All heavy atoms as an XYZ file, in Angstrom:
820
protein
N      10.132     12.117     -8.979
C       9.561     11.266     -7.997
C      10.039      9.880     -8.307
O      10.065      9.411     -9.431
C       8.080     11.394     -8.174
C       7.367     10.620     -7.087
S       5.539     10.570     -7.192
C       5.080     12.127     -7.362
N      10.382      9.085     -7.313
C      10.894      7.784     -7.431
C       9.665      6.795     -7.355
O       8.578      7.095     -6.696
C      11.785      7.435     -6.313
O      11.171      7.472     -5.073
N       9.892      5.720     -8.107
C       8.755      4.707     -8.079
C       9.012      3.655     -6.969
O      10.255      3.348     -6.674
C       8.702      4.012     -9.365
C       8.202      4.933    -10.556
C       8.027      4.197    -11.782
O       7.788      2.945    -11.805
O       8.317      4.801    -12.832
N       7.990      3.160     -6.428
C       8.153      2.148     -5.369
C       7.479      0.881     -5.763
O       6.318      0.914     -6.174
C       7.630      2.581     -3.994
C       7.862      1.699     -2.882
S       7.494      2.363     -1.258
C       5.699      2.329     -1.316
N       8.097     -0.232     -5.715
C       7.476     -1.569     -6.069
C       7.098     -2.202     -4.708
O       7.837     -2.318     -3.825
C       8.418     -2.434     -6.824
C       7.957     -3.850     -7.024
C       6.963     -4.059     -7.951
C       8.397     -4.815     -6.186
C       6.461     -5.423     -8.156
C       7.891     -6.083     -6.350
C       6.896     -6.348     -7.351
O       6.401     -7.616     -7.519
N       5.852     -2.623     -4.590
C       5.355     -3.427     -3.522
C       4.777     -4.684     -4.042
O       3.890     -4.639     -4.968
C       4.302     -2.629     -2.782
C       3.735     -3.441     -1.564
C       4.853     -1.322     -2.291
N       5.230     -5.881     -3.551
C       4.744     -7.167     -4.011
C       3.272     -7.295     -3.695
O       2.817     -6.973     -2.563
C       5.630     -8.226     -3.316
N       2.497     -7.712     -4.700
C       1.042     -7.923     -4.631
C       0.757     -8.843     -3.484
O      -0.227     -8.576     -2.723
C       0.447     -8.372     -5.844
C       0.097     -7.300     -6.782
C      -0.545     -7.768     -8.056
O      -1.586     -8.616     -7.793
O      -0.251     -7.378     -9.081
N       1.392     -9.907     -3.319
C       1.119    -10.906     -2.314
C       1.158    -10.376     -0.883
O       0.567    -10.853      0.025
C       1.928    -12.269     -2.400
C       3.413    -11.855     -2.250
C       4.181    -11.688     -3.494
O       3.522    -11.443     -4.566
O       5.406    -11.341     -3.436
N       1.918     -9.243     -0.687
C       2.057     -8.653      0.558
C       0.729     -8.017      1.007
O       0.424     -7.875      2.184
C       3.088     -7.581      0.569
C       3.526     -6.946      1.811
C       4.630     -5.994      1.675
O       5.627     -6.295      0.881
O       4.678     -4.974      2.358
N      -0.093     -7.610      0.075
C      -1.315     -6.953      0.390
C      -2.615     -7.697      0.004
O      -3.630     -7.289      0.232
C      -1.397     -5.586     -0.340
C      -0.369     -4.620      0.346
C       0.759     -4.356     -0.447
C      -0.668     -4.117      1.529
C       1.723     -3.507      0.143
C       0.330     -3.196      2.115
C       1.465     -2.970      1.385
O       2.420     -2.076      1.925
N      -2.437     -8.862     -0.502
C      -3.579     -9.649     -0.855
C      -3.833    -10.790      0.040
O      -4.549    -11.772     -0.336
C      -3.384    -10.295     -2.353
C      -3.602     -9.132     -3.405
O      -4.211     -8.157     -3.073
O      -3.021     -9.284     -4.469
N      -3.340    -10.694      1.183
C      -3.582    -11.834      2.171
C      -4.431    -11.313      3.311
O      -4.604    -10.158      3.575
C      -2.196    -12.360      2.785
C      -1.399    -11.207      3.478
C      -0.063    -11.618      3.865
O       0.589    -12.445      3.111
O       0.432    -11.109      4.905
N      -4.981    -12.224      4.132
C      -5.830    -11.822      5.287
C      -4.823    -11.252      6.329
O      -3.668    -11.684      6.434
C      -6.409    -13.111      5.937
C      -7.460    -13.771      5.158
N      -7.252    -14.223      3.845
C      -8.751    -13.863      5.380
C      -8.421    -14.772      3.416
N      -9.338    -14.550      4.251
N      -5.279    -10.242      7.001
C      -4.404     -9.653      7.999
C      -5.367     -9.016      9.098
O      -6.478     -8.742      8.905
C      -3.604     -8.509      7.391
N      -4.758     -9.018     10.367
C      -5.485     -8.414     11.438
C      -5.191     -6.979     11.497
O      -4.107     -6.519     11.446
C      -4.920     -9.113     12.726
C      -5.561     -8.651     14.112
C      -7.037     -8.902     14.044
C      -4.790     -9.266     15.218
N      -6.356     -6.143     11.564
C      -6.224     -4.773     11.509
C      -6.921     -4.164     12.809
O      -7.844     -4.780     13.303
C      -6.930     -4.167     10.284
C      -5.998     -4.083      9.095
C      -6.030     -5.170      8.271
C      -5.222     -3.021      8.723
C      -5.194     -5.232      7.086
C      -4.449     -2.948      7.629
C      -4.505     -4.068      6.816
O      -3.656     -4.029      5.717
N      -6.396     -2.970     13.224
C      -7.011     -2.159     14.187
C      -7.234     -0.814     13.651
O      -6.334     -0.157     13.229
C      -6.165     -2.119     15.468
C      -6.676     -1.298     16.561
C      -5.760     -1.217     17.736
O      -4.850     -0.308     17.697
O      -5.970     -2.037     18.636
N      -8.542     -0.381     13.612
C      -8.919      0.992     13.105
C      -9.360      1.730     14.330
O     -10.287      1.374     15.042
C      -9.954      0.846     12.035
C      -9.441      0.029     10.842
C     -10.333      2.279     11.620
C     -10.517     -0.357      9.842
N      -8.742      2.917     14.537
C      -9.129      3.779     15.743
C      -9.815      4.943     15.220
O      -9.337      5.649     14.264
C      -7.897      4.210     16.482
C      -7.078      3.035     17.137
C      -5.724      3.486     17.660
N      -5.719      4.770     18.218
C      -5.841      5.008     19.584
N      -6.021      3.956     20.392
N      -5.756      6.169     20.095
N     -11.077      5.196     15.733
C     -11.809      6.454     15.405
C     -12.196      7.129     16.656
O     -12.297      6.570     17.733
C     -13.082      6.027     14.553
C     -14.012      5.036     15.356
C     -12.640      5.398     13.226
C     -15.334      4.873     14.684
N     -12.377      8.425     16.479
C     -12.712      9.314     17.522
C     -14.255      9.242     17.796
O     -15.079      9.290     16.889
C     -12.413     10.812     17.244
C     -12.510     11.634     18.359
C     -11.890     12.938     18.176
C     -12.177     13.880     19.441
N     -11.297     15.009     19.425
N     -14.524      9.061     19.044
C     -15.997      8.983     19.448
C     -16.362      7.520     19.684
O     -15.681      6.563     19.354
N     -17.481      7.266     20.319
C     -18.013      6.028     20.591
C     -19.072      5.585     19.585
O     -20.058      6.282     19.484
C     -18.572      5.935     22.057
C     -17.592      5.877     23.058
N     -17.733      6.014     24.363
C     -16.162      5.667     22.938
C     -16.666      6.017     25.050
N     -15.645      5.740     24.219
N     -18.914      4.435     18.955
C     -19.961      3.946     17.935
C     -20.796      3.003     18.814
O     -20.339      2.160     19.487
C     -19.352      3.237     16.805
C     -18.554      4.039     15.795
C     -18.104      3.231     14.634
C     -19.486      5.185     15.273
N     -22.076      3.028     18.461
C     -23.037      2.073     19.058
C     -22.864      0.720     18.307
O     -22.437      0.750     17.166
C     -24.486      2.696     18.893
C     -25.422      1.911     19.652
O     -25.703      2.233     20.870
O     -26.050      0.922     19.161
N     -23.280     -0.264     19.020
C     -23.143     -1.698     18.457
C     -23.959     -1.829     17.198
O     -23.690     -2.697     16.347
C     -23.673     -2.769     19.442
C     -22.631     -2.975     20.526
O     -21.395     -2.664     20.329
O     -23.028     -3.392     21.623
N     -24.970     -1.005     16.938
C     -25.809     -1.096     15.755
C     -24.989     -0.836     14.502
O     -25.408     -1.170     13.337
C     -27.034     -0.209     15.793
C     -26.641      1.278     15.843
C     -27.906      2.072     16.093
N     -27.546      3.444     16.318
C     -27.808      4.456     15.516
N     -28.391      4.242     14.322
N     -27.382      5.712     15.822
N     -23.880     -0.201     14.621
C     -22.934      0.073     13.421
C     -22.067     -1.094     13.009
O     -21.427     -1.075     12.075
C     -22.162      1.334     13.701
C     -23.026      2.563     13.899
C     -23.114      3.208     15.009
C     -23.671      3.218     12.913
N     -23.955      4.312     14.818
C     -24.358      4.320     13.482
C     -23.931      3.009     11.553
C     -25.162      5.178     12.806
C     -24.729      3.894     10.813
C     -25.282      4.942     11.392
N     -22.027     -2.152     13.837
C     -21.140     -3.298     13.712
C     -21.400     -3.895     12.292
O     -20.414     -4.362     11.600
C     -21.331     -4.260     14.824
N     -22.614     -3.981     11.809
C     -22.875     -4.558     10.533
C     -22.175     -3.888      9.374
O     -21.755     -4.491      8.390
C     -24.392     -4.596     10.227
C     -25.070     -5.623     11.058
O     -24.384     -6.483     11.622
O     -26.371     -5.487     11.140
N     -21.904     -2.563      9.482
C     -21.195     -1.808      8.377
C     -19.697     -2.163      8.401
O     -19.041     -1.828      7.411
C     -21.281     -0.326      8.727
C     -22.621      0.194      8.392
C     -22.486      1.726      8.314
N     -23.763      2.312      8.028
C     -23.889      3.476      7.499
N     -22.934      4.259      7.220
N     -25.149      4.012      7.255
N     -19.207     -2.844      9.376
C     -17.823     -3.012      9.497
C     -17.340     -4.576      9.379
O     -16.477     -5.086     10.008
C     -17.253     -2.516     10.770
C     -17.333     -0.975     10.777
C     -18.335     -0.419     11.650
C     -16.550     -0.146      9.952
C     -18.433      0.967     11.579
C     -16.699      1.171      9.933
C     -17.604      1.705     10.722
N     -18.168     -5.330      8.652
C     -17.925     -6.768      8.142
C     -17.458     -7.597      9.374
O     -16.410     -8.281      9.207
C     -16.901     -6.728      7.060
C     -17.397     -6.100      5.751
O     -18.693     -6.219      5.567
O     -16.622     -5.578      5.051
N     -18.017     -7.588     10.492
C     -17.790     -8.366     11.563
C     -16.576     -8.083     12.437
O     -16.154     -8.775     13.295
N     -16.022     -6.842     12.252
C     -14.941     -6.420     13.143
C     -15.552     -6.136     14.507
O     -16.745     -5.818     14.745
C     -14.380     -5.060     12.575
C     -13.577     -5.163     11.301
C     -12.976     -3.843     10.982
C     -12.590     -6.221     11.320
N     -14.741     -6.330     15.514
C     -15.140     -6.158     16.961
C     -15.086     -4.709     17.293
O     -14.038     -3.977     16.996
C     -14.230     -6.981     17.841
O     -14.236     -8.296     17.484
C     -14.608     -6.745     19.332
N     -16.107     -4.161     17.851
C     -16.035     -2.707     18.309
C     -15.808     -2.670     19.811
O     -16.423     -3.337     20.579
C     -17.499     -2.141     18.006
C     -17.777     -1.438     16.742
C     -17.886     -2.527     15.615
C     -18.955     -0.620     16.757
N     -14.787     -1.943     20.189
C     -14.393     -1.733     21.539
C     -14.302     -0.309     21.774
O     -13.672      0.528     21.206
C     -13.001     -2.322     21.816
O     -13.041     -3.696     21.395
C     -12.589     -2.320     23.217
N     -15.218      0.133     22.794
C     -15.199      1.496     23.167
C     -14.298      1.800     24.362
O     -14.483      1.180     25.389
C     -16.644      1.957     23.509
C     -17.531      2.011     22.261
C     -18.966      2.284     22.560
N     -19.588      1.150     23.105
C     -20.034      0.033     22.470
N     -19.791     -0.073     21.160
N     -20.588     -1.010     23.050
N     -13.313      2.663     24.170
C     -12.318      2.918     25.270
C     -12.809      4.119     26.095
O     -13.609      4.942     25.622
C     -10.909      3.257     24.738
C     -10.272      2.024     24.108
O     -10.710      0.916     24.379
N      -9.234      2.227     23.398
N     -12.397      4.158     27.359
C     -12.759      5.341     28.206
C     -12.315      6.617     27.672
O     -12.849      7.617     28.099
C     -12.225      5.001     29.622
C     -12.887      3.786     30.298
C     -12.301      3.646     31.746
O     -11.662      4.512     32.154
O     -12.535      2.592     32.296
N     -11.322      6.675     26.847
C     -10.824      7.928     26.412
C     -11.507      8.506     25.202
O     -11.117      9.421     24.502
C      -9.262      7.771     25.964
C      -9.030      6.808     24.857
O     -10.014      6.147     24.374
N      -7.797      6.583     24.414
N     -12.723      7.902     24.824
C     -13.520      8.365     23.772
C     -13.167      7.867     22.480
O     -13.580      8.483     21.452
N     -12.470      6.811     22.403
C     -11.987      6.248     21.089
C     -12.645      4.908     20.933
O     -12.767      4.135     21.805
C     -10.459      6.086     21.070
C     -10.001      5.323     19.907
C      -9.778      7.445     21.114
N     -13.104      4.587     19.706
C     -13.634      3.268     19.409
C     -12.608      2.495     18.555
O     -11.984      3.029     17.594
C     -14.915      3.344     18.567
O     -15.960      3.968     19.383
C     -15.428      1.966     18.125
N     -12.309      1.281     18.924
C     -11.409      0.398     18.164
C     -12.207     -0.517     17.412
O     -13.099     -1.220     17.925
C     -10.433     -0.385     19.132
C      -9.534      0.404     20.077
C      -8.758     -0.564     20.915
C      -8.623      1.250     19.234
N     -11.926     -0.624     16.114
C     -12.543     -1.693     15.247
C     -11.381     -2.637     14.971
O     -10.362     -2.331     14.365
C     -13.001     -1.061     13.922
C     -14.004     -0.005     14.070
C     -14.149      0.722     12.749
C     -15.310     -0.447     14.653
N     -11.465     -3.886     15.376
C     -10.475     -4.873     15.265
C     -10.958     -6.176     14.655
O     -12.028     -6.676     15.040
C      -9.881     -5.270     16.745
O      -9.672     -4.048     17.403
C      -8.670     -6.071     16.563
N     -10.138     -6.739     13.722
C     -10.520     -8.006     13.202
C      -9.770     -8.311     11.916
O      -8.913     -7.529     11.476
N     -10.073     -9.418     11.358
C      -9.449     -9.882     10.113
C     -10.009     -9.186      8.978
O     -11.262     -9.087      8.737
C      -9.632    -11.475      9.909
C      -8.950    -12.129     11.079
C      -9.036    -11.866      8.577
C      -7.458    -11.929     11.219
N      -9.104     -8.688      8.102
C      -9.567     -8.043      6.790
C      -8.974     -8.897      5.674
O      -7.768     -9.177      5.733
C      -9.057     -6.541      6.734
C      -9.416     -5.923      5.376
C      -9.590     -5.736      7.959
N      -9.856     -9.294      4.768
C      -9.307    -10.270      3.758
C      -8.375     -9.762      2.717
O      -7.590    -10.412      2.180
C     -10.539    -10.958      3.120
C     -11.381    -11.763      4.065
C     -11.419    -10.003      2.352
N      -8.492     -8.442      2.342
C      -7.612     -7.943      1.379
C      -7.748     -6.397      1.357
O      -8.507     -5.839      2.053
C      -7.853     -8.458     -0.059
C      -9.288     -8.256     -0.477
O     -10.034     -7.314     -0.041
O      -9.665     -8.959     -1.502
N      -6.889     -5.771      0.505
C      -6.865     -4.309      0.453
C      -8.201     -3.713      0.027
O      -8.672     -2.660      0.440
C      -5.765     -3.804     -0.458
C      -4.385     -3.949      0.156
C      -4.191     -3.125      1.259
O      -4.113     -1.878      1.140
N      -4.066     -3.707      2.495
N      -8.920     -4.343     -0.869
C     -10.292     -3.923     -1.295
C     -11.201     -3.853     -0.085
O     -11.900     -2.920      0.031
C     -10.805     -4.790     -2.416
N     -11.214     -4.863      0.753
C     -12.051     -4.855      1.924
C     -11.692     -3.760      2.939
O     -12.482     -3.143      3.433
C     -11.903     -6.190      2.559
N     -10.335     -3.546      3.037
C      -9.863     -2.473      3.875
C     -10.326     -1.110      3.374
O     -10.821     -0.252      4.231
C      -8.297     -2.474      4.000
C      -7.700     -1.411      4.797
C      -8.168     -1.426      6.284
C      -6.191     -1.455      4.700
N     -10.310     -0.866      2.103
C     -10.733      0.355      1.532
C     -12.257      0.510      1.684
O     -12.780      1.636      2.037
C     -10.367      0.518      0.118
C      -8.952      0.771     -0.094
N      -8.532      2.062     -0.230
C      -7.870     -0.014     -0.251
C      -7.163      2.051     -0.415
N      -6.768      0.801     -0.387
N     -13.010     -0.577      1.654
C     -14.433     -0.573      2.008
C     -14.714     -0.146      3.399
O     -15.618      0.578      3.708
N     -13.936     -0.674      4.314
C     -14.098     -0.277      5.753
C     -13.792      1.197      5.938
O     -14.504      1.915      6.650
C     -13.109     -1.139      6.601
C     -13.502     -2.698      6.679
C     -12.309     -3.383      7.252
C     -14.774     -2.838      7.457
N     -12.803      1.677      5.322
C     -12.416      3.062      5.454
C     -13.453      4.008      4.883
O     -13.756      5.027      5.390
C     -10.998      3.351      4.845
C      -9.865      2.620      5.554
C      -8.546      2.909      4.844
C      -9.768      3.035      7.086
N     -14.063      3.528      3.718
C     -15.216      4.267      3.166
C     -16.404      4.418      4.097
O     -17.024      5.439      4.266
C     -15.697      3.771      1.826
C     -14.930      4.218      0.658
C     -15.591      3.850     -0.627
N     -15.824      2.501     -0.739
C     -14.979      1.466     -1.217
N     -13.794      1.822     -1.568
N     -15.345      0.245     -1.285
N     -16.604      3.245      4.929
C     -17.694      3.199      5.871
C     -17.392      4.161      7.017
O     -18.400      4.893      7.443
C     -17.864      1.770      6.416
N     -16.204      4.341      7.398
C     -15.775      5.262      8.430
C     -15.977      6.676      7.918
O     -16.675      7.509      8.586
C     -14.330      5.056      8.903
C     -13.844      6.289      9.704
C     -14.118      3.713      9.581
N     -15.611      6.962      6.688
C     -15.790      8.272      6.052
C     -17.283      8.603      5.987
O     -17.683      9.659      6.292
C     -15.160      8.344      4.670
C     -15.272      9.630      4.016
C     -15.277      9.596      2.533
N     -16.254      8.658      2.101
C     -16.230      8.026      0.778
N     -15.125      8.195      0.110
N     -17.275      7.314      0.382
N     -18.119      7.686      5.503
C     -19.466      7.915      5.337
C     -20.252      8.181      6.671
O     -21.228      8.837      6.560
C     -20.160      6.624      4.638
C     -19.726      6.533      3.223
O     -19.055      7.497      2.633
O     -19.992      5.383      2.630
N     -19.782      7.646      7.870
C     -20.300      7.959      9.095
C     -19.960      9.401      9.509
O     -20.606      9.941     10.417
C     -19.854      6.945     10.134
C     -20.493      5.581     10.021
C     -19.787      4.735     11.180
C     -21.970      5.656     10.294
N     -19.013      9.991      8.974
C     -18.558     11.341      9.353
C     -17.808     11.406     10.601
O     -17.718     12.470     11.181
N     -17.188     10.253     10.994
C     -16.369     10.268     12.211
C     -14.893     10.452     11.840
O     -14.499     10.254     10.699
C     -16.592      9.007     13.086
C     -17.999      8.860     13.562
C     -16.220      7.770     12.214
N     -14.114     10.847     12.863
C     -12.688     11.201     12.574
C     -11.861      9.936     12.709
O     -11.900      9.231     13.714
C     -12.167     12.203     13.544
C     -10.832     12.556     13.315
C     -10.330     13.703     14.208
N      -8.956     13.993     13.921
C      -8.131     14.647     14.699
N      -8.669     15.115     15.825
N      -6.947     14.863     14.428
N     -11.183      9.599     11.614
C     -10.237      8.457     11.601
C      -8.890      8.920     12.298
O      -8.308      9.859     11.965
C      -9.961      8.040     10.130
C      -8.925      6.889      9.952
C      -9.421      5.572     10.473
C      -8.614      6.784      8.481
N      -8.526      8.094     13.332
C      -7.283      8.420     14.107
C      -6.104      7.570     13.590
O      -5.041      8.166     13.435
C      -7.525      8.171     15.556
C      -8.597      9.004     16.240
C      -8.770      8.611     17.673
C      -8.229     10.443     16.138
N      -6.366      6.309     13.309
C      -5.258      5.516     12.835
C      -5.760      4.213     12.237
O      -6.816      3.745     12.543
C      -4.180      5.208     13.865
O      -4.774      4.385     14.989
N      -4.876      3.575     11.387
C      -5.130      2.293     10.824
C      -3.916      1.500     11.074
O      -2.707      1.936     10.669
C      -5.445      2.379      9.305
C      -5.643      0.965      8.704
C      -6.680      3.164      9.067
N      -3.988      0.353     11.813
C      -2.790     -0.408     12.100
C      -2.884     -1.829     11.589
O      -3.914     -2.437     11.979
C      -2.528     -0.358     13.629
O      -2.542      1.029     14.086
C      -1.215     -1.071     13.980
N      -1.950     -2.291     10.889
C      -1.979     -3.755     10.522
C      -1.129     -4.393     11.567
O       0.125     -4.216     11.753
C      -1.329     -3.854      9.141
C      -1.254     -5.393      8.716
C      -0.779     -5.483      7.346
N      -0.786     -6.830      6.918
C      -0.167     -7.342      5.893
N       0.702     -6.599      5.260
N      -0.287     -8.593      5.611
N      -1.765     -5.265     12.345
C      -1.122     -6.036     13.415
C      -0.451     -7.292     12.865
O      -1.107     -8.017     12.088
C      -2.097     -6.383     14.499
C      -2.991     -5.182     15.128
C      -3.943     -5.707     16.034
C      -2.010     -4.236     15.694
N       0.764     -7.519     13.218
C       1.512     -8.693     12.695
C       1.196     -9.879     13.652
O       1.306     -9.693     14.872
C       3.011     -8.435     12.638
C       3.336     -7.350     11.686
C       2.912     -7.576     10.260
O       3.088     -8.638      9.805
N       2.511     -6.524      9.639
N       0.885    -10.994     13.223
C       0.587    -12.128     14.074
C       1.851    -12.523     14.733
O       2.970    -12.499     14.138
C       0.140    -13.278     13.049
C       0.545    -12.808     11.697
C       0.706    -11.318     11.710
N       1.793    -12.937     15.932
C       2.881    -13.369     16.797
C       2.912    -14.897     16.749
O       1.922    -15.540     16.820
C       2.691    -12.871     18.262
C       2.697    -11.362     18.424
C       4.019    -10.773     18.241
O       5.075    -11.407     18.302
O       4.093     -9.565     17.986
N       4.187    -15.486     16.652
C       4.240    -16.935     16.754
C       3.835    -17.456     18.077
O       4.076    -16.732     19.035
C       5.774    -17.142     16.365
C       6.367    -15.915     16.640
C       5.413    -14.813     16.464
N       3.297    -18.586     18.171
C       2.944    -19.207     19.448
C       4.046    -19.520     20.404
O       3.957    -19.475     21.542
C       2.031    -20.502     19.226
N       5.168    -19.910     19.757
C       6.401    -20.319     20.548
C       7.629    -19.545     19.999
O       7.691    -19.327     18.832
C       6.695    -21.739     20.399
C       5.765    -22.561     21.163
C       6.117    -24.079     21.138
O       7.146    -24.429     20.404
O       5.530    -24.934     21.810
N       8.452    -19.247     20.860
C       9.787    -18.685     20.509
C      10.578    -19.804     19.844
O      10.310    -20.875     20.053
C      10.475    -18.081     21.757
N      11.645    -19.433     19.198
C      12.441    -20.469     18.507
C      13.117    -21.493     19.419
O      13.262    -22.562     19.071
C      13.598    -19.598     17.758
C      13.009    -18.261     17.602
C      12.060    -18.019     18.732
N      13.123    -21.140     20.723
C      13.760    -22.076     21.643
C      12.728    -23.056     22.238
O      13.034    -23.808     23.149
C      14.616    -21.316     22.751
C      13.763    -20.468     23.589
O      12.516    -20.414     23.339
O      14.296    -19.734     24.444
N      11.452    -22.869     21.782
C      10.381    -23.806     22.260
C       9.660    -23.227     23.513
O       8.673    -23.874     23.916
N      10.102    -22.149     24.033
C       9.403    -21.561     25.212
C       8.210    -20.739     24.754
O       8.208    -20.330     23.580
C      10.351    -20.658     26.085
C      11.457    -21.464     26.788
C      12.329    -20.592     27.559
N      13.001    -19.646     26.779
C      13.467    -18.430     27.155
N      13.316    -18.001     28.434
N      14.050    -17.646     26.413
N       7.173    -20.587     25.572
C       6.079    -19.629     25.171
C       6.530    -18.287     24.796
O       7.393    -17.676     25.447
C       5.127    -19.742     26.404
C       5.554    -20.849     27.225
C       7.070    -21.165     26.909
N       5.947    -17.806     23.713
C       6.300    -16.470     23.116
C       5.681    -15.391     24.010
O       4.552    -15.502     24.350
C       5.996    -16.445     21.722
C       6.429    -15.157     21.002
N       7.743    -14.912     20.772
C       5.799    -14.082     20.595
C       7.925    -13.825     20.205
N       6.728    -13.276     20.088
N       6.331    -14.351     24.301
C       5.899    -13.155     25.030
C       5.013    -12.347     23.997
O       5.594    -11.772     23.132
C       7.012    -12.393     25.545
C       6.631    -11.110     26.234
O       5.406    -10.953     26.538
O       7.472    -10.187     26.561
N       3.749    -12.274     24.269
C       2.868    -11.562     23.436
C       2.514    -10.186     23.966
O       1.455     -9.616     23.627
C       1.563    -12.349     23.146
O       0.954    -12.620     24.383
C       1.862    -13.663     22.467
N       3.291     -9.806     24.910
C       2.945     -8.376     25.533
C       3.252     -7.230     24.488
O       2.957     -6.109     24.871
C       3.701     -8.204     26.843
O       5.116     -8.240     26.614
N       3.852     -7.533     23.467
C       4.173     -6.473     22.514
C       3.743     -6.917     21.137
O       3.336     -8.063     21.014
C       5.693     -6.092     22.478
C       6.489     -7.266     21.933
N       6.803     -8.423     22.654
C       7.023     -7.529     20.704
C       7.429     -9.200     21.874
N       7.578     -8.765     20.695
N       3.679     -6.071     20.194
C       3.281     -6.445     18.862
C       3.995     -5.581     17.875
O       4.347     -4.394     18.128
C       1.794     -6.423     18.694
C       1.312     -4.933     18.844
C      -0.222     -4.929     18.702
N      -0.664     -3.528     18.843
C      -1.811     -3.223     19.369
N      -2.628     -4.060     19.906
N      -2.126     -1.890     19.476
N       4.312     -6.181     16.750
C       4.827     -5.326     15.615
C       3.672     -4.824     14.771
O       2.717     -5.430     14.568
C       5.619     -6.246     14.678
O       6.716     -6.857     15.348
N       3.817     -3.482     14.419
C       2.740     -2.898     13.709
C       3.249     -2.059     12.533
O       4.368     -1.597     12.540
C       1.907     -1.925     14.612
O       2.736     -0.947     15.093
C       1.294     -2.744     15.759
N       2.394     -1.898     11.575
C       2.540     -0.828     10.552
C       1.427      0.072     10.711
O       0.215     -0.375     10.664
C       2.518     -1.495      9.174
C       3.588     -2.440      8.941
C       3.405     -3.198      7.556
O       2.648     -2.722      6.706
O       4.044     -4.278      7.382
N       1.664      1.319     11.022
C       0.576      2.286     11.381
C       0.611      3.455     10.460
O       1.671      3.968     10.043
C       0.717      2.668     12.833
C      -0.359      3.524     13.309
C      -0.368      3.650     14.784
O       0.026      2.850     15.460
O      -0.734      4.794     15.207
N      -0.544      3.927     10.081
C      -0.717      5.163      9.320
C      -1.583      6.095     10.109
O      -2.689      5.661     10.533
C      -1.428      4.824      8.006
O      -0.649      3.791      7.322
C      -1.434      6.071      7.094
N      -1.148      7.270     10.335
C      -2.039      8.259     11.037
C      -2.159      9.425     10.125
O      -1.277     10.006      9.618
C      -1.321      8.705     12.295
C      -1.293      7.586     13.345
C      -0.752      8.103     14.715
O      -0.198      9.064     14.802
N      -1.051      7.313     15.633
N      -3.498      9.763      9.829
C      -3.761     10.954      8.978
C      -3.325     12.269      9.584
O      -3.262     12.399     10.751
C      -5.165     10.875      8.702
C      -5.860      9.888      9.644
C      -4.696      9.168     10.271
């Protein structure tokens, strides 16, 4: 098995995450998710979106999902988009770069 080195600073910074779970969570569960925004989609999926301070906080959020007994669909780290393109024009934010894990 090969070893993989990942720089600590890459995971110890604030990052915007989107966690998708199956089913609709009521707003009363928002306190369990450290201020993440709950968005219920018509397709029966709840999105938990917001800033996560570090990997320990992310693991805590994932434990909260597990403890609720709901199905985790995906965890996506959203990359922030620059406000302007290098040429000074407004940046197109209709797309986003992501790192996604699906169980």
